[in-house]
C-alpha positions in Angstrom: 32.8 -53.3 35.2 32.5 -52.5 39.0 29.3 -51.2 40.5 30.9 -47.7 40.8 31.8 -47.7 37.1 28.3 -49.0 36.3 26.7 -46.2 38.2 28.9 -43.6 36.6 28.2 -45.1 33.2 24.4 -45.0 33.8 24.6 -41.4 35.1 26.6 -40.4 32.1 24.1 -42.0 29.6 21.3 -40.3 31.5 23.0 -36.9 31.3 23.6 -37.4 27.6 20.0 -38.3 27.0 18.8 -35.3 28.9 21.2 -33.0 27.0 20.0 -34.6 23.7 16.4 -34.0 24.5 17.2 -30.4 25.6 18.8 -29.8 22.2 15.8 -31.1 20.4 13.2 -28.3 20.4 10.0 -29.2 18.4 9.4 -25.6 17.4 12.8 -25.5 15.7 12.1 -28.6 13.6 10.8 -27.7 10.1 9.5 -31.3 9.7 6.9 -30.7 12.4 3.5 -29.1 11.4 3.1 -25.3 11.9 0.4 -26.1 14.6 2.8 -28.4 16.6 5.6 -25.8 16.4 3.5 -22.9 17.5 2.0 -24.8 20.5 5.5 -26.0 21.5 7.0 -22.5 21.4 4.0 -20.8 23.0 4.2 -23.3 26.0 7.8 -22.2 26.6 7.2 -18.5 26.6 7.0 -16.1 29.5 4.5 -13.3 29.7 7.3 -10.8 28.8 8.2 -12.8 25.7 4.6 -13.0 24.6 3.9 -9.3 25.0 7.1 -8.5 23.2 5.8 -10.5 20.2 2.7 -8.3 20.2 4.8 -5.1 20.0 5.8 -3.4 16.8 8.2 -0.5 17.1 9.6 2.1 14.7 13.0 1.5 13.1 14.5 4.6 14.7 13.8 3.0 18.2 15.2 -0.4 17.3 18.7 0.5 18.5 21.2 -2.1 19.5 19.9 -4.3 22.3 16.3 -3.0 22.4 14.8 -6.0 20.5 16.5 -8.6 22.7 15.9 -6.7 26.0 12.1 -6.3 25.3 11.7 -9.5 23.1 10.2 -7.2 20.4 8.3 -9.2 17.7 8.2 -6.6 14.9 9.8 -3.4 13.6 8.5 -1.1 10.9 9.5 1.8 8.7 7.0 4.5 8.7 6.7 6.7 5.5 10.1 8.1 4.8 11.8 6.2 7.6 15.1 5.0 6.0 18.5 3.9 7.2 20.1 6.9 5.4 19.0 9.3 2.6 19.1 7.5 -0.8 20.1 4.2 1.0 21.1 1.3 -1.3 19.5 -2.1 -1.1 22.7 -3.3 0.7 22.3 -0.6 3.4 18.7 -1.7 4.0 19.8 -5.4 4.2 22.6 -4.7 6.7 20.2 -2.7 8.9 17.5 -5.3 8.9 20.0 -8.1 9.4 21.5 -6.3 12.4 18.1 -6.0 14.0 17.4 -9.7 13.3 20.6 -10.7 14.9 19.5 -8.9 18.0 16.1 -10.5 18.0 17.6 -14.0 17.5 20.0 -13.6 20.4 17.2 -14.1 22.9 16.6 -17.3 24.9 14.1 -18.7 22.4 15.5 -17.1 19.3 12.2 -15.9 17.8 12.8 -13.9 14.6 11.4 -10.4 14.4 9.3 -9.5 11.3 10.1 -6.2 9.6 7.2 -4.4 7.9 7.0 -1.4 5.5 4.4 0.4 3.4 4.7 -0.7 -0.2 1.4 0.6 -1.6 2.6 1.3 -5.1 5.8 -0.5 -5.4 8.6 -0.2 -2.7 7.8 3.5 -2.3 10.1 4.4 0.6 13.2 3.2 -1.2 15.5 5.3 -3.5 15.5 4.1 -7.2 12.7 1.5 -6.6 10.1 1.1 -9.3 7.0 3.3 -8.5 3.9 1.8 -10.0 0.7 3.7 -10.5 -1.4 4.2 -7.4 -4.5 2.0 -7.0 -6.9 4.6 -8.4 -5.1 4.1 -11.8 -4.9 0.3 -11.5 -8.6 0.1 -10.9 -9.1 1.8 -14.3 -7.1 -1.0 -16.0 -9.7 -3.7 -15.0 -6.8 -6.1 -15.3 -6.4 -8.4 -12.3 -3.6 -10.4 -14.0 -1.6 -7.2 -14.4 -2.1 -6.3 -10.8 -0.9 -9.7 -9.7 2.3 -9.2 -11.7 2.8 -5.9 -10.0 2.5 -7.7 -6.7 5.2 -10.2 -7.7 7.5 -7.4 -8.8 6.9 -5.4 -5.6 7.6 -8.5 -3.5 11.0 -9.0 -5.2 11.9 -5.3 -4.7 10.9 -5.4 -1.0 12.9 -8.6 -0.5 15.9 -6.9 -2.2 16.1 -4.7 0.8 15.8 -7.6 3.3 12.2 -6.9 4.3 9.6 -9.8 4.4 6.3 -7.9 5.2 4.3 -5.2 3.5 1.4 -3.1 4.7 -0.4 -3.6 1.4 -2.8 -3.8 -0.4 -5.3 -1.1 0.6 -8.7 -2.5 -0.3 -10.7 0.5 0.7 -13.8 1.3 -1.3 -13.6 5.1 -1.6 -17.1 6.4 -1.8 -16.2 10.1 -1.7 -13.3 11.6 -3.6 -12.9 14.3 -1.0 -11.1 11.7 1.1 -7.3 12.2 1.0 -6.6 8.5 0.6 -9.0 8.0 -2.3 -6.0 7.3 -4.6 -5.2 4.3 -2.5 -8.5 2.8 -3.4 -9.0 0.8 -6.6 -12.6 1.9 -7.1 -15.9 3.1 -5.6 -17.4 -0.3 -6.7 -16.7 -3.2 -4.4 -16.6 -5.6 -7.3 -13.7 -3.9 -8.9 -11.8 -3.9 -5.6 -12.6 -7.6 -5.2 -11.2 -8.2 -8.6 -7.9 -6.5 -7.7 -7.2 -8.7 -4.6 -5.1 -10.8 -7.1 -2.2 -8.5 -5.9 -2.2 -10.5 -2.6 -1.4 -13.7 -4.6 1.3 -11.7 -6.4 2.9 -10.5 -3.2 2.5 -13.8 -1.2 2.3 -16.5 -3.9 -0.7 -18.6 -4.9 -2.2 -20.6 -2.0 -1.8 -24.3 -2.6 -5.1 -26.1 -3.5 -7.0 -27.1 -0.4 -5.2 -24.5 1.8 -7.4 -21.6 0.8 -8.2 -19.3 3.8 -5.0 -20.0 5.6 -2.2 -17.5 5.9 0.4 -18.3 3.1 3.7 -16.9 2.0 5.5 -18.9 -0.8 9.1 -18.7 0.2 11.9 -16.1 0.4 11.0 -14.2 -2.8 7.5 -13.5 -1.5 6.3 -11.3 1.3 3.5 -11.4 3.9 0.7 -9.0 2.8 -1.7 -6.9 4.8 -5.3 -6.1 3.7 -6.2 -2.7 5.0 -8.0 -0.7 6.6 -10.6 -2.9 8.3 -13.3 -1.7 7.7 -15.2 1.2 6.2 -12.2 3.5 5.8 -13.5 4.7 2.4 -17.0 5.5 3.5 -16.6 8.3 6.0 -18.9 11.3 6.2 -17.7 13.9 3.6 -14.6 11.8 3.0 -13.0 13.0 6.2 -9.9 10.9 6.9 -10.2 8.8 10.1 -13.9 10.0 10.3 -17.2 8.3 10.9 -18.7 5.8 8.5 -22.4 6.2 8.9 -24.0 3.1 7.3 -26.1 0.2 8.5 -24.7 -3.3 8.8 -26.1 -4.5 5.5 -24.5 -1.5 3.7 -21.1 -2.2 5.5 -21.3 -5.8 4.5 -22.3 -5.1 0.9 -19.9 -2.2 0.1 -16.9 -2.3 2.4 -16.5 -6.0 3.5 -16.5 -8.0 0.2 -12.8 -7.6 -0.7 -11.9 -9.0 2.8 -13.6 -12.3 1.9 -11.4 -12.6 -1.2 -8.3 -11.5 0.7 -8.8 -14.2 3.3 -9.5 -16.9 0.7 -6.2 -15.8 -1.0 -4.4 -16.5 2.3 -3.7 -12.9 3.3 -1.3 -13.1 6.3 -2.4 -10.0 8.2 -5.2 -7.4 8.3 -4.8 -3.9 9.6 -7.5 -2.1 11.5 -8.8 1.3 10.4 -8.7 4.6 12.2 -12.3 5.3 11.2 -15.4 4.8 13.4 -18.5 2.8 12.3 -21.6 4.7 13.5 -19.6 6.4 16.2 -17.6 3.4 17.5 -13.9 3.4 16.8 -12.8 0.4 14.7 -9.8 -0.1 17.0 -12.1 -0.9 19.8 -14.8 -2.9 17.9 -14.9 -6.4 19.3 -17.9 -7.4 17.2 -16.2 -6.7 13.8 -12.6 -7.8 14.8 -13.3 -10.8 17.0 -16.9 -12.0 16.4 -17.0 -11.3 12.7 -13.4 -11.4 11.3 -11.9 -14.0 13.5 -14.8 -16.2 14.4 -17.2 -15.9 11.5 -14.8 -15.4 8.6 -12.3 -17.7 10.3 -9.4 -15.3 9.6 -6.3 -17.2 10.9 -3.6 -14.6 10.4 -2.9 -11.7 12.8 -4.7 -8.4 13.2 -2.4 -5.4 13.4 -3.3 -1.9 14.5 -2.6 1.2 12.5 0.2 3.7 13.5 -0.7 4.8 17.1 -4.1 3.3 16.3 -5.1 2.4 19.9 -4.0 5.9 21.1 -6.7 7.3 18.9 -9.5 5.3 20.5 -9.8 8.3 22.8 -10.3 12.0 21.9 -7.8 13.6 22.2 -5.6 10.7 21.4 -3.5 9.1 24.2 -5.8 10.7 26.8 -6.3 7.4 28.7 -3.7 4.9 27.4 -4.7 2.3 30.0 -8.2 2.3 28.5 -6.8 2.3 25.0 -4.8 -0.9 25.7 -7.7 -2.6 27.3 -10.1 -1.7 24.5 -7.7 -2.4 21.6 -6.4 -5.7 22.8 -9.8 -6.6 24.2 -11.4 -6.0 20.7 -9.0 -8.6 19.3 -6.0 -6.7 17.9 -3.0 -9.0 18.0 0.0 -6.7 17.2 0.1 -3.1 18.2 2.0 -0.6 15.9 3.0 1.4 18.9 5.5 2.7 17.3 7.4 5.0 19.8 6.3 4.7 23.4 6.8 0.9 23.5 7.8 0.7 27.2 4.6 2.4 28.1 2.6 -0.1 26.1 4.6 -3.2 27.4 4.2 -2.0 31.0 0.6 -1.2 30.6 -0.4 -4.5 29.0 1.7 -6.5 31.5 -0.1 -4.8 34.4 -3.5 -5.5 32.9 -2.7 -9.2 32.4 -1.3 -9.6 35.9 -4.4 -8.0 37.3 -6.7 -10.2 35.2 -8.2 -7.3 33.3 -7.0 -8.9 30.0 -7.2 -12.7 30.2 -4.1 -14.8 29.3 -6.3 -16.5 26.7 -6.4 -13.3 24.7 -2.6 -12.9 24.9 -2.2 -16.5 23.8 -4.6 -16.0 20.8 -2.6 -13.0 19.7 0.8 -14.7 20.0 -0.4 -17.9 18.4 -1.5 -16.0 15.3 1.8 -14.0 15.1 3.9 -17.1 15.4 1.7 -19.0 12.9 2.5 -16.3 10.3 6.2 -16.3 11.2 6.4 -20.1 10.9 4.3 -20.2 7.7 6.5 -17.8 5.9 9.7 -19.7 6.8 11.1 -16.9 9.0 12.5 -19.4 11.5 14.4 -21.3 8.8 15.5 -18.2 6.8 15.5 -15.2 9.2 18.2 -13.2 7.4 18.0 -11.3 4.1 19.2 -12.8 0.9 21.9 -10.4 -0.5 21.7 -12.0 -4.0 18.3 -10.2 -4.5 19.8 -6.7 -4.4 19.6 -6.4 -8.2 15.8 -6.7 -8.2 15.4 -3.1 -6.9 14.2 -0.9 -9.8 15.2 -3.4 -12.4 14.4 -2.9 -16.1 11.7 -5.6 -16.3 9.9 -4.0 -13.4 10.0 -0.6 -15.0 8.6 -2.1 -18.2 5.8 -3.6 -16.2 5.1 -0.2 -14.6 5.1 1.4 -18.0 2.5 -1.1 -19.2 0.4 -0.4 -16.1 0.6 3.4 -16.8 -0.7 3.1 -20.4 -3.4 0.6 -19.4 -4.6 3.0 -16.5 -5.0 6.1 -18.7 -8.6 7.0 -19.3 -9.4 9.0 -22.4 -12.4 11.1 -21.5 -12.6 13.4 -24.6 -11.0 13.1 -28.0 -11.8 16.0 -30.4 -14.3 18.8 -30.3 -16.5 16.4 -32.2 -16.3 12.6 -32.7 -15.4 13.3 -36.4 -12.2 15.2 -35.5 -10.2 13.2 -33.0 -7.0 14.8 -31.8 -5.4 11.6 -30.5 -3.2 9.8 -31.3 -0.9 12.8 -31.9 1.5 12.8 -34.9 5.1 12.3 -33.9 6.3 14.3 -36.8 5.3 18.0 -36.4 7.0 21.4 -36.9 6.8 22.7 -33.3 4.8 21.5 -30.3 4.2 23.1 -26.9 4.4 21.2 -23.6 3.1 23.2 -20.6 2.0 22.8 -17.0 3.4 22.2 -13.5 3.3 18.4 -13.9 4.9 17.9 -17.3 8.5 17.7 -15.9 8.0 16.8 -12.3 8.6 13.2 -11.2 7.5 13.8 -7.6 4.1 15.2 -8.7 3.8 12.2 -11.0 4.3 9.7 -8.2 2.1 11.4 -5.5 2.2 10.5 -1.8 3.8 7.5 -0.2 6.9 8.1 -2.4 10.3 8.4 -0.7 8.5 10.2 2.1 5.1 9.8 3.7 3.6 12.9 2.0 5.7 12.5 -1.2 8.0 15.2 -2.6 7.8 17.5 -5.6 10.7 17.7 -8.1 13.1 15.5 -10.1 15.9 14.9 -7.6 14.3 12.4 -5.2 14.4 9.2 -7.1 15.0 7.7 -10.6 12.3 7.7 -13.4 11.0 9.3 -16.6 9.0 12.5 -16.5 6.2 13.0 -19.1 8.2 15.7 -20.8 11.3 13.4 -21.2 8.9 10.7 -22.5 7.4 13.1 -25.1 10.9 14.2 -26.2 12.1 10.6 -26.7 8.9 9.6 -28.6 8.5 12.4 -31.2 10.4 12.5 -34.4 13.9 14.0 -34.0 12.8 16.8 -36.4 9.9 17.9 -34.1 10.8 20.9 -32.0 9.5 20.6 -28.4 9.1 23.8 -26.5 8.5 23.5 -22.8 7.0 26.2 -20.6 5.5 25.5 -17.2 3.2 28.6 -17.4 3.6 30.1 -20.9 3.1 33.8 -21.4 1.4 35.6 -24.3 4.7 35.9 -26.2 5.2 32.1 -26.1 1.6 31.5 -27.0 1.8 33.8 -30.0 4.2 31.4 -31.7 2.9 28.9 -34.2 2.4 25.4 -32.6 1.0 22.3 -34.3 -0.5 21.2 -30.9 0.0 21.5 -27.2 0.2 19.0 -24.4 -0.9 20.5 -21.0 0.0 18.5 -17.9 -1.5 19.8 -14.7 -2.8 18.4 -11.5 -2.5 17.9 -7.7 0.6 18.2 -5.6 1.7 15.1 -3.7 -0.2 14.4 -0.4 -1.1 11.5 1.9 -3.9 10.9 4.4 -5.5 13.9 6.1 -3.3 16.3 4.2 -5.1 15.3 1.1 -8.7 15.8 2.4 -10.3 18.4 0.2 -13.8 19.9 0.2 -13.4 21.8 -3.1 -11.5 19.4 -5.4 -10.3 22.1 -7.7 -7.3 21.8 -9.9 -4.6 23.8 -8.0 -3.5 27.1 -9.5 -2.1 27.9 -12.0 -3.5 24.8 -13.6 -6.9 26.2 -14.7 -5.3 29.4 -16.1 -2.7 27.4 -18.1 -5.5 25.2 -19.5 -7.5 28.2 -20.5 -4.7 30.3 -22.0 -3.1 27.4 -24.0 -6.3 25.8 -25.2 -7.7 29.2 -26.3 -5.0 29.5 -28.9 -3.7 26.0 -29.7 -5.2 22.6 -30.3 -4.6 21.0 -26.9 -4.7 17.7 -25.0 -4.9 18.1 -21.3 -3.4 15.3 -19.2 -4.6 15.5 -15.5 -2.3 14.1 -12.8 -4.4 13.5 -9.8 -5.4 11.1 -7.1 -9.1 11.4 -7.9 -11.5 13.2 -10.3 -11.3 17.0 -9.9 -13.6 19.8 -11.0 -13.1 20.1 -14.8 -16.5 21.0 -16.1 -15.7 24.7 -16.5 -12.8 23.9 -18.9 -14.0 20.8 -20.7 -15.5 22.7 -23.6 -12.3 24.5 -24.4 -10.2 21.3 -24.2 -9.8 19.3 -27.5 -8.7 16.1 -25.8 -8.7 15.1 -22.1 -6.8 12.3 -20.4 -7.1 11.2 -16.8 -3.6 9.8 -16.0 -4.1 9.5 -12.2 -0.8 9.2 -10.3 1.3 7.2 -12.8 4.5 6.8 -10.8 8.1 6.8 -12.2 7.4 5.5 -15.7 6.1 8.5 -17.5 6.9 6.8 -20.9 3.6 5.0 -20.5 1.7 8.3 -21.0 3.6 9.1 -24.2 3.0 5.5 -25.4 -0.7 6.2 -25.6 -0.6 9.9 -26.6 1.4 9.1 -29.7 -0.4 5.9 -30.7 2.2 3.3 -30.0 -0.6 1.7 -27.9 -4.3 2.4 -27.8 -6.2 3.9 -24.9 -8.2 1.2 -23.1 -8.8 2.4 -19.4 -12.3 2.7 -18.0 -13.3 5.0 -15.1 -13.3 3.0 -11.8 -14.7 6.2 -10.2 -17.6 8.4 -11.1 -16.5 11.8 -12.5 -18.8 14.4 -10.9 -19.8 17.8 -12.3 -19.7 19.7 -9.0 -18.7 18.9 -5.4 -22.3 19.7 -4.4 -23.2 16.3 -5.9 -20.9 14.4 -3.5 -21.1 11.7 -2.5 -22.3 10.3 -5.8 -21.6 6.7 -6.8 -22.7 4.4 -9.5 -26.1 3.0 -8.8 -27.3 6.0 -6.8 -30.8 7.3 -7.4 -29.7 10.8 -8.4 -26.8 9.8 -10.7 -25.9 12.8 -12.9 -22.1 12.6 -13.6 -19.9 14.5 -16.0 -18.5 11.1 -17.0 -20.1 7.9 -15.7 -18.4 5.0 -13.9 -17.1 2.7 -16.6 -16.7 5.4 -19.3 -13.5 5.6 -21.3 -13.0 6.2 -25.0 -10.7 3.9 -26.9 -8.2 4.4 -29.7 -6.3 1.9 -31.9 -2.6 1.7 -31.9 -1.0 3.2 -35.0 0.4 0.5 -37.2 
C-alpha cells in the first residue's frame, strides 16, 4: 500500500471513528444512569433550549411548528381544553402524538411532556370514568381503594396518550367556605396523609431503597403532581387564592405533612399554590420552595407553577411581568405554566439570564429536574402514545370501582326519627315511591366541577353515566311504581307514597366560583325538603362539595345521607339506600350548625358541631 493510500486509509478510519462517536449520544443510551444522561444532555443545551424546557403552554397554542421553534418542554390542557367536543381516545392520541413529533424534530430531540387535570378520574374526557371527588374519598378512610382509583385513572389518562396529571390535590381544607373544599380529602392532615396512596396508584410503587426519588413505573403509569404547595386550604374565610394566616409551626403541622408522604412515595412534581402565607405570595416564596422543599425535604422532582401563577405575584396580575419572572424563577419554580403569552415569558427570562439577574445555575437546576423526570418515566424511550390502551377509557371495571367508591363514601347522618325506627335500608318492593329534587336525575350535578369543563356542566347530555334516579329505577322491584318530580306540587304530594327520596344540593362549580359565605342549600332545595318531608316518610340525599346548612330541616327529615360529589356511577348511591351494601362512611369534615361557627375543625377549643368529625351511622347489608 503506497503512502498516499495509507494516508487516505488513516483519514477514512479517523472520519469513521469521529462519525461513530458523533452517533453515540450518552443521553440517548438507556443503559446509562439517569444522572449521567441528564448531565450529558444538559451540557449540550443552549440557553434557548433550556428555557424552552421550562415553558409549559396551552394546547390551543401548540400549533404546528411552535414546539420545535421555541423548544417547548411541556403542553397542557386546561379545564375543558379538548381536541374537539366529545373527542375519542384516538383523537386525543393523534393530537398528542402530532405535538410530540414536532418536539422530537429539534436538534436534540427532547420529548415534550403533556399534562392534564385528572382530579377525580380523567375529568376532561368524554365517556371517562368520573370518580367521587376527594371530599367523598376522605370519608371512605380507605387508602387501598384510593390507590386502585389512582391505577385506573392512570390507565384512562394513558388511553388518551397523556403521561402526566396535575393530581392529587393534598390540600387540607380548614374552612368549607372555600370553593375548592371538595378537592380536599379532609380537614385533618392525618386523613390527607393516608390518602397519598393515590400517588403510588398513579405512578406505581417506588422500588425499595429508591424512596424519595421521582418514580414512574412504565407506560401504563403517569407522573403525578402533589398540589397546591402550600397552605391552599387554610386561607382567611376560605377565600380562594387568599391569605393563609398561620405561624410556621401551624403550617408545618397542618398543611405540610402530606407533602412528606408524597415525596417518600416518589411524586414527580409539586405545584405551587396561588395563596399567600402571612401576606407573601407562595409563587415568590424562596424559603418554602427552595430552602425547605428542595434543600431540606430533598425533593428531587420539578416544581411547577399554577396557571398564570407568576402573573399573580403582583396585584393586579401581570402588572410587572419582569418582576414576576424574577420572583418566581428566583423562588425556585422550575416549570412555568404560562400558558398563553409564552413568547413574553421566554424573551423576559432570556433577557434576565443574559443580564445576570437570574444566574445560569438556577436555570440548570430547573432543567436538570425536568429532564430527570422525563428520563425516569421513560419518555425518551417511549415518547409516543400506545394506541392499544384506547379501550381503558371508561371501561366497565373502572366504573365498578367508581361505584364501590361511591357507596363507601356515603355518610349516613340520620336514620329514623328515633333509633328504634330506622328508615334505611329502604324496601325494594313497595306500592308507589316518590323521587324528588334537582339532583335526582342530573349527571352533571352529580359530578361537580372539573368534569368535561373547568366549572362542570349541569344536565345529562355531557358524558356517560348513571343518574341516581336511573339507579333507583333499576334497583327497586319491577312492581314498584317510581314517580319522579323535580319540584312536586301539592297535587303530586296528596298521592299515597310508601316513602320519598329527595336528592338536592349544589350546582357544579370550581375554584373562586365556588367560594360561598352562606353555604345554604340552593333553592328550591330547602322548600322541596320541607314540602315532601312534611307529608311523606323521606330520606334526603345531599349532593355537595362540603357540608351545608341543614340544621333548620334536620328535624323534619327521617333519614339524611351526605353523598358529596359521587361522579358518574350513581348506582353506588342506590346500592346503600336499598341495603345491597351497608353504610360505612365517616365524616372527614366537621358538619357545622351555622356559618357563624366557621372556621371550626376537630380539636378546636369551641367545638360544637351538628355532626362531629368521624361521625357516621352504619347499616348492615340485607341478606
